[in-house]
C-alpha positions in Angstrom: -3.6 -35.3 8.6 -2.8 -39.0 8.8 0.9 -40.1 9.1 2.5 -43.0 7.3 2.3 -45.0 10.5 -1.4 -44.5 10.7 -1.8 -45.7 7.1 0.3 -48.8 7.8 -1.9 -49.6 10.8 -5.0 -49.2 8.6 -3.6 -51.4 5.8 -2.7 -54.2 8.2 0.2 -56.6 8.4 2.1 -58.3 5.6 -0.3 -61.2 5.3 -0.8 -64.2 3.1 -2.3 -62.3 0.2 0.6 -59.8 0.1 3.0 -62.7 0.2 1.3 -64.3 -2.8 1.2 -61.0 -4.8 4.9 -60.5 -4.0 5.8 -64.0 -5.1 3.9 -63.6 -8.3 5.6 -60.4 -9.2 9.0 -62.0 -8.5 8.1 -64.8 -10.8 7.0 -62.4 -13.5 10.2 -60.5 -13.4 12.4 -63.6 -13.6 12.4 -63.8 -17.4 13.5 -60.2 -17.6 16.4 -60.6 -15.2 18.8 -60.7 -18.1 17.6 -57.3 -19.2 18.0 -55.9 -15.7 21.6 -57.1 -15.5 22.3 -56.2 -19.2 21.6 -52.6 -18.6 24.7 -52.3 -16.4 26.9 -53.6 -19.2 25.2 -52.0 -22.2 24.8 -48.5 -20.6 28.5 -47.8 -20.4 30.4 -46.6 -23.4 34.2 -46.5 -22.9 36.4 -43.9 -24.5 37.7 -45.4 -27.7 39.1 -44.3 -31.1 39.9 -46.1 -34.2 43.6 -46.6 -35.1 43.9 -46.0 -38.8 47.3 -46.5 -40.5 46.6 -43.6 -42.9 46.0 -41.2 -40.0 49.2 -42.4 -38.3 51.1 -41.8 -41.4 49.5 -38.3 -41.9 50.1 -37.5 -38.2 53.8 -38.3 -38.6 54.1 -36.3 -41.9 52.3 -33.2 -40.6 53.7 -33.3 -37.1 50.3 -33.6 -35.4 50.0 -34.6 -31.8 48.2 -37.7 -30.8 45.1 -35.7 -29.7 44.9 -34.0 -33.1 45.0 -37.4 -34.8 42.3 -38.7 -32.5 40.1 -35.7 -33.2 40.1 -36.7 -36.9 39.0 -40.3 -36.3 36.2 -39.6 -33.9 
């Protein structure tokens, strides 16, 4: 069975054609670079909850804890 080193020897070195293909692929991915970077910021959803004055009032009236009030607004 051929090893990876044997396959690399058969394929040859990183020549002019491979450099051109690599450069073309880099140029094609340039317009999508905003999407690549945007995934980092859009993929994260922080813990959040809506502060509603009615819920605060009801929480104080009923003696609920903060977690019980948050559970109602999720």
